[in-house]
N, C-alpha and C positions, 0 to 999 in steps of 0.2 A: 460627767456622765450624760448630762442632758444633751449635749451636742452630738454624742454618738447616737443616741436614740433618734434625734431629729434626722440625721443623714440616713440612718437605716430606714426610717419611716418613708422618707422621700424616695429613695432608690427602690424600695420594695413596692411602693405605690405604683411607680412606673412599670416595674417588672410585672406586677399582677394585672394591671389594667390592660397591658399589651397582650399578655397571654390569654386573658379572658376574651379579647376581641379577635384572636387568631385561632385557626383550626390546626389540625395535627398532620396533614399530609404535606409533604415537601414538594414544592414546584420550583425548578431552577429559574430564578429571575434574571432579566437582562440588566446590563450595566449601561446607563445612559446619563445624560446631563441632568442637573437638578431642575431645569426648566420643565422637565417632563412630569413633575408632581401632579399638576392639574390635568394632564393628559392621560396618565396611567391610572386605570381603574383599580381600586383596592382589590387584591386577590384574597377572598376569605379562606382559601385553602393554603395560604402561605404559612409555613411553620416558622415562627419567630424564636423557637426555643434554642436552636443552635446559635443564633445571634446573641441571645440573652446569656447563654452559658459562656460564650466567649467574652462578653462584656464583663460579667461577674468574675470570671477567671483571671482577667487581666487588670482588675482594679488593684491599685497599689495600696500599700499599708496606710497611706494618708487619705484614702478614699477620694483622691483628686480634689482635695480641699487646699485652698491657698489663703493665707492670712491677709488682713488689711495692710499690715506693715510690709509684707512682701510685695503686694501689688503697688503700694505707694513708692517703694524703692526702685522698681524696674518698670519702665513703660511696657505695656502690653495692650493687646486689643481687648477692650472691655465691652461686653455685650449685656445690655440691661434689658431683661425680659419682662419688666413690669408694664402695666398699662400706661398709655401716654399721659394720662392725668397724674399718675404717680410720679412718672419720670420728670414731668415739667416742674414739680415742686422742689427738685434738687437731685443731682446726679453726679457721678464721678466725671471729672473733666475728660472729654473725649469719648465718653461712653456712647455707643450707638444703641438706639432703642428699637428693638424688634419684639413686640409682645409675644409671649410664650406660644400662644395658639397659632401664630403666623410663622414660627421658626422654621419648620420643615420645608416650607415653600419659599423661604427668603434666603437661601444659601448664597446667592450671588452677592449679597451685601456683606458677606464674611470674607476674611482673608483666606489665603491658601490653606489647604488641609494640613500642612506641615507646620502651621503657625500656632502659637499658644493663644488660646481664647479663654478669658475669665468671664464666667457667666454670673450675673448679679441680679438679685431681686431684693425684697424688703428684709426677709429673714434667712434666706438660703433655701427655702422649700421649693419654690418654682425654679430657682436657678439650678438645683440639683437635678430636677426633671429635665431641664434644658440641656445640662451637661450630659446626662445619660443618652438623650436623643442624639446629640452631636457625636458622642462616642460611637454609638451604633451605626451612624452614617459614615464613620471613618475619620472623624476629627479626633485623633488620638491624643491631642494635647489640650483638649477642652477641660477646664477646671471650674470649680465653684468657689466663689468668695465665701469663706466661712462666716456664718452669722449675718450675711447680707449687709444691706445699707445700715441696719441698726448697729451692727458691730463696727462698721466703717466710721460712723459718727461717734460711737463710744470711744473708739481709738483716736478721736479728735482729728480725723482726716478731713480734708476740705471737700465740700460739695459746691456745685455751681448750678446756676439756672440758665446760663448762656456762656458761650454760643452753643446752640444745639448741633451736635455732630451730624453731618449729612451722610446718608447711606450711599455707599459706593455701588457701582454695578461692575462687578468683577466677572471674569470668565466663569462659566458654569462649571462647578466641580463634577468630576465623574463619580457618581454614587449609584448604588443599587436602587433603581427607580421603584421597584415594588416594595422594598423595605421602606423607602422614603414615603410612599403612598400610605403604608400601614401606620407609620409614625405620625404622619399628617392627620390621618383619620383619628388616631388616639387623641392628639392634642385638640382637635377641633370638636369631635363628637363624643369622646368617651370621658375625658378629664372633666370632673364635676365643676360646676360654677364656683364652688367654694374651694376649689383646688384639692379636694379630698382631705381637708384638714379637720381634725377633731382636737379640741383643746382639753386640758386636764380636767376642768370642771365638767365638760360634756362627757368625757370618758367615765368619770366617777359616777355621774348620774345614770349613764347608760348601763353600767354594770350592776345597778341595784334595781333595774326594771323587772317587773313580774309579768309573765305572760297573761294575756287577757283571760285565758281559761282558768287562771288561778284567782282572779279578782272579780270575774263576772260569771254568772250562771250560764248565760247565753250571749257570749261576746258578739257584737255586731261587726267588729273589725278584727282582722288578724294582727296579733302583736306577738312577736317571737320571744320577747323578753330581752335579756342582755345579749349583746353581740358577742360573737367569738372573738377573742383577743389573741393576736399572734405577735409574739416577740421575736425579732430577728437577730438578737444578739447571739453571741456564742453561748453554749450551755453553761459555761462557768459564770458569764455575766448574768445570764438569766436566773441562775440559782441565787444570786445575791440581790436581784432586783425586786422592788416592791410590786412590779407587774406580776411576778410569780404567785403572789398572794390572791390574785383575783381567781374566782371559781372557774371561769371559762377561759383561762389563759393557757396557751400552748407555746412551745418554743420550736421554731424552724429557722436555723441559721441562714442568713441572707444568701450565701453562696450555694446553698442546697435548694433554693427555691425552684429553679426550672425543673428539677427532678421530682419535686413533690407536689407541684401545683395541680396535677391531675387528680390527686387524692383529697384536695381541699373541698369542703362543703360550700361550693360557690353560691348555692341558693340562699345561704344565710348572709346576714350582714356581718362583715368582718372589720374589726379595727386593728390597725397595725401599730406596733410600738417598738 
């Protein structure tokens, strides 16, 4: 069940961050080559919700996950979105390294949009964000290595440190330049330095916080207490989950997210599970 929560967390983090950085009026964007990312200014009025709805509506039952065994059996283009120092310590043979924050502006290093791409990181968290970004740009065969490099090594698959796969310069794919600019902004400016991860111990500590107003007569700093906890499983899964026992936990299934985000209390700190 943990792996389901992790992929829900990652996908929903991507959905939420992009929605928060976009506004609600629709502007028809042009379709141009990927090299225009740095030339096209981000349009704050671009409505990302239709793109997100389409992305969520077309997610297959396996959530675009692929196992280590399947990747090892059949050669595919492997995209490693870890930082260069992480990559240099060991990677899947042939994997091309494009750090996640550089992904939206590095599309010419990728194969054709009709080719399967397996996105890899350490645990699967960053890779799932990268997969979602590629899917929304039109790479409909982008997948995530389930469990990342940790699962790859647990499955006793080989890692190498050389040779380093060289990035190719392929023809620029035809993508929506304004969507690309929005996704690039998200990766570079909105995605937190810690990749938006909260671990189990941190979540447990967060949920027992008391507001400053309850522990100080005249609090000098604002402390809202425990964060709002949003579980994106199905209602049936949520009912059986220990997450449901937290006082500030609510359930919004992942596929319903674009239709409910406007009603979320975005001024609060929100943890996703």
